[in-house]
C-alpha positions in Angstrom: -0.8 2.9 -40.7 -1.3 4.2 -44.6 -1.6 7.4 -45.7 -3.4 8.8 -48.3 -1.5 11.5 -50.7 -4.1 14.2 -52.1 -2.4 16.2 -54.6 -3.8 19.2 -56.9 -2.0 20.7 -59.7 -2.6 24.3 -60.1 -0.1 27.3 -60.3 2.7 29.1 -58.5 0.8 31.6 -58.4 -2.0 29.7 -56.0 0.5 27.7 -53.8 0.6 30.3 -51.5 -3.4 31.0 -50.9 -3.8 26.8 -51.4 -1.5 26.4 -48.6 -2.9 29.0 -46.8 -6.3 27.4 -46.9 -5.4 24.2 -46.5 -3.5 24.8 -43.5 -7.1 26.7 -42.1 -9.0 23.2 -43.1 -6.5 21.3 -40.7 -3.5 19.8 -42.8 -0.5 19.4 -41.5 2.4 20.1 -44.0 2.5 20.0 -47.3 5.0 19.5 -50.1 5.2 21.9 -53.2 6.8 21.0 -56.6 7.3 23.4 -58.9 10.3 24.5 -61.6 10.8 27.9 -60.3 14.8 28.6 -60.6 16.4 28.5 -57.1 17.6 31.8 -55.7 21.0 32.8 -54.8 19.7 33.2 -51.6 18.4 29.3 -51.7 21.8 28.0 -53.1 23.9 29.1 -50.4 21.4 27.8 -47.8 21.8 24.3 -49.5 25.5 24.2 -50.0 25.6 22.2 -52.8 28.2 22.4 -56.1 25.7 20.8 -58.1 22.5 22.0 -58.4 19.4 20.4 -60.2 19.0 21.4 -63.9 15.1 22.3 -63.9 13.0 22.4 -67.4 11.7 26.1 -68.1 9.4 27.1 -65.9 5.8 26.9 -67.6 3.9 28.1 -64.2 2.5 24.8 -63.3 3.0 23.6 -60.0 1.4 20.6 -57.5 1.0 20.4 -53.9 0.9 17.5 -52.0 -0.8 16.9 -48.5 -0.3 13.3 -46.7 -3.9 12.6 -45.0 -4.7 10.0 -41.5 -7.8 8.5 -40.9 -9.1 11.9 -39.1 -9.4 13.5 -41.8 -12.3 12.7 -44.4 -10.8 12.7 -47.4 -13.7 13.0 -49.8 -14.7 16.2 -47.6 -11.3 17.4 -48.5 -11.2 17.2 -52.0 -14.6 18.7 -51.9 -13.2 21.5 -50.0 -10.3 21.8 -52.1 -12.7 22.0 -55.4 -14.6 24.9 -53.7 -11.6 27.0 -52.9 -10.2 26.2 -55.8 -13.5 28.2 -57.6 -13.7 31.1 -55.2 -10.0 31.9 -55.9 -10.3 31.4 -59.3 -12.0 34.9 -59.4 -8.8 36.4 -58.6 -6.0 34.7 -59.6 -5.3 31.6 -62.3 -5.5 28.2 -60.4 -4.8 26.3 -63.2 -6.5 22.6 -64.0 -7.3 22.4 -60.5 -7.3 18.6 -60.8 -7.3 16.3 -57.7 -5.8 13.1 -57.4 -5.1 10.3 -54.9 -2.1 7.9 -54.0 -1.6 5.5 -50.8 1.6 5.8 -49.3 3.3 3.6 -46.1 4.1 5.2 -42.6 7.8 4.7 -42.6 10.8 6.0 -40.9 12.1 7.9 -43.2 14.9 9.6 -41.3 16.3 6.0 -40.3 15.8 3.3 -42.9 18.9 3.8 -44.6 20.4 2.5 -41.5 19.6 -1.2 -42.8 22.3 0.0 -46.1 24.8 0.7 -44.0 27.5 -2.1 -43.1 30.7 -2.5 -41.4 33.7 -1.4 -43.7 37.3 -1.5 -43.9 39.4 1.9 -44.5 43.2 2.5 -45.0 43.6 -1.4 -44.0 43.3 -1.1 -40.4 40.7 1.5 -40.1 37.1 -0.1 -39.7 33.7 2.4 -39.6 31.2 0.7 -37.5 27.8 1.9 -37.4 26.4 1.5 -33.6 23.6 -0.7 -34.6 25.7 -3.3 -36.1 28.6 -6.0 -35.2 32.0 -6.5 -36.9 32.2 -9.8 -38.7 36.0 -9.6 -39.6 37.5 -7.6 -37.0 41.2 -7.8 -36.5 43.5 -7.4 -33.3 45.2 -4.1 -34.6 42.2 -2.7 -36.2 41.1 0.7 -35.6 37.6 0.5 -34.9 35.2 3.9 -35.4 32.0 3.8 -33.9 29.5 6.2 -35.6 26.0 7.0 -35.5 25.7 10.0 -38.3 22.1 10.6 -37.0 21.1 13.9 -39.9 25.0 14.9 -40.0 27.2 14.3 -42.8 29.8 11.9 -42.4 29.2 7.7 -42.1 32.9 7.6 -43.9 31.7 5.7 -47.2 31.6 9.0 -48.6 34.8 9.2 -51.6 35.8 12.8 -49.9 35.7 11.3 -46.1 37.9 8.5 -47.4 40.2 11.1 -49.3 40.5 13.5 -45.8 40.8 10.1 -43.6 43.9 8.6 -46.0 45.7 12.5 -45.8 45.3 12.6 -41.7 46.8 9.4 -41.4 49.3 10.8 -43.6 50.2 13.9 -42.0 49.2 13.0 -38.2 52.0 12.4 -36.6 52.3 9.2 -34.5 54.3 10.7 -31.4 50.9 12.5 -30.4 51.7 15.8 -31.2 49.6 16.7 -33.6 46.4 19.1 -33.2 43.6 19.1 -35.4 41.0 21.8 -36.4 37.6 20.1 -37.9 36.2 22.9 -39.8 32.3 21.5 -40.8 32.9 18.7 -38.4 29.3 17.1 -39.1 29.2 13.6 -37.9 32.7 13.7 -36.2 34.2 11.1 -38.0 37.3 13.1 -38.7 37.5 13.9 -35.2 37.1 10.5 -34.2 39.8 9.2 -36.6 42.2 11.7 -35.7 42.2 11.2 -32.3 42.6 7.7 -33.1 45.5 8.1 -35.0 47.2 9.9 -32.3 46.2 13.7 -32.2 46.9 15.5 -29.1 43.4 17.5 -29.5 41.0 18.5 -31.9 38.4 21.4 -32.1 36.0 20.9 -33.9 33.5 23.8 -35.6 30.0 23.3 -37.4 27.2 26.2 -39.0 24.5 23.1 -37.7 23.4 22.7 -33.9 22.5 19.0 -35.2 26.2 18.3 -36.2 27.4 19.6 -33.2 25.8 17.3 -30.8 26.2 14.5 -33.4 30.2 15.2 -33.5 29.9 15.4 -29.2 27.9 12.2 -29.1 29.9 10.3 -31.5 33.6 11.6 -29.6 32.0 10.7 -26.4 30.6 6.9 -27.8 34.3 6.1 -29.1 35.5 7.2 -25.7 37.5 10.1 -26.4 38.2 12.2 -23.2 36.3 15.1 -23.0 39.4 17.1 -22.3 40.9 16.0 -25.4 38.2 18.0 -27.5 36.0 21.2 -28.5 32.9 21.4 -30.3 31.2 24.4 -30.8 28.8 25.9 -33.2 29.6 28.6 -35.2 30.7 30.7 -38.6 34.5 31.0 -39.0 33.6 32.9 -42.3 30.5 35.1 -41.9 31.1 35.5 -38.5 34.6 37.6 -37.5 33.8 37.8 -33.7 33.4 34.2 -33.4 36.1 33.4 -35.6 38.5 35.6 -33.7 37.0 34.0 -30.7 37.8 30.6 -32.1 41.2 31.6 -33.4 42.5 32.8 -29.9 41.5 29.2 -28.3 44.9 28.0 -30.6 46.7 27.2 -33.8 46.8 23.8 -34.9 49.1 21.5 -36.9 46.2 20.4 -39.2 43.0 22.1 -40.3 40.8 19.6 -41.9 37.8 20.7 -43.7 35.5 18.4 -45.6 33.0 20.5 -47.1 32.5 21.7 -50.7 34.6 24.1 -53.2 32.3 26.7 -52.8 32.7 26.9 -48.9 36.3 26.0 -48.8 37.1 28.9 -51.2 36.5 31.6 -48.9 37.7 29.4 -46.2 41.0 29.8 -47.5 40.9 33.4 -47.2 40.0 32.8 -43.4 41.9 29.7 -42.2 45.6 31.0 -41.9 45.1 32.1 -38.4 44.2 28.9 -37.3 47.1 27.3 -38.2 50.6 26.9 -37.3 53.8 28.2 -39.4 54.4 24.9 -40.6 50.5 23.7 -40.6 48.5 21.7 -43.2 45.4 22.4 -44.8 43.5 19.3 -45.7 40.6 20.0 -47.9 38.1 17.8 -49.8 34.2 17.6 -50.7 35.4 19.4 -53.8 34.2 18.1 -57.1 37.0 17.6 -60.0 35.2 20.7 -62.2 35.9 22.8 -59.3 39.2 21.8 -58.3 41.2 24.3 -60.2 39.2 27.1 -59.1 40.2 25.9 -55.2 43.5 26.0 -56.1 43.5 29.2 -57.6 42.4 30.6 -54.2 44.5 28.6 -52.0 47.3 29.9 -54.1 45.7 33.8 -54.1 45.9 33.2 -50.1 49.5 32.4 -49.7 49.1 28.7 -49.8 51.5 26.2 -51.8 49.5 22.9 -53.3 51.7 19.8 -51.6 49.5 17.0 -52.2 46.2 16.6 -54.7 44.5 12.9 -54.4 41.4 11.7 -56.5 38.6 9.3 -55.7 36.2 9.1 -58.1 34.8 12.7 -59.6 36.1 14.2 -55.5 39.1 16.1 -55.1 41.0 16.6 -51.9 44.0 19.2 -52.2 46.7 19.4 -49.1 48.3 22.9 -49.0 50.9 24.8 -46.4 
């Protein structure tokens, strides 16, 4: 099925009102493009290290909607033109130029899967998407079955690879290592830890979809339920939750593959979850933030024991 894309060039001042009148007409969902800088609250909610560079805000905005054959495109365009004319009496509406395009109906959530194939990590660790088959499996391979869904963590990103390499380095082969996965995402690090011989896993994430993905992927890899706990919560901002999580037990390893701007405040909160000789494995750190993370770790009583790099990403291990 093909959809008609209707785009209106207007002003940032008119976007709210135009969104309202489109909703009144029966349009379900719109897309707004402008050059307004992100607020501090928006930036925090996005959890990103590097913000996109925008040109100066010129007050121009575009509103787009996608229309199927149930809506008369010509009638909609006439309606938009009439509404813009009425709105122009009390606010600037810009050029009001209406343009049309066409796009195919695609499964945008799942289309990326055709590019995600099995791959090998750390010699004998193989990441296998659930919808594929392994072409070159070896008898001693540790195979991780993964369907990340919309959660972060396929194993292909440099930060995940760095964490996996460090888990392999610090998990003891005698089955006595307990691991906390802070920001568990798809659960890939929890699964790798269990496959490497961890005794138990405690995973936590602020995203309910990530919690669901982690549980599903752990089950997919035949990890016994009594070996893991995956919970929804915020270790940094929810003190009551953090105290409850700390009461569950302390861990030999805390791994956090998040972002520098999250690891920095987390470094002040993570100590209650760690055993006295435990290690804190961190990644998701862009190289420009390496020193800031190290400074925070040292400031919060940690000793840096290992730093590894892959591309522009950094993993820091601290005790």
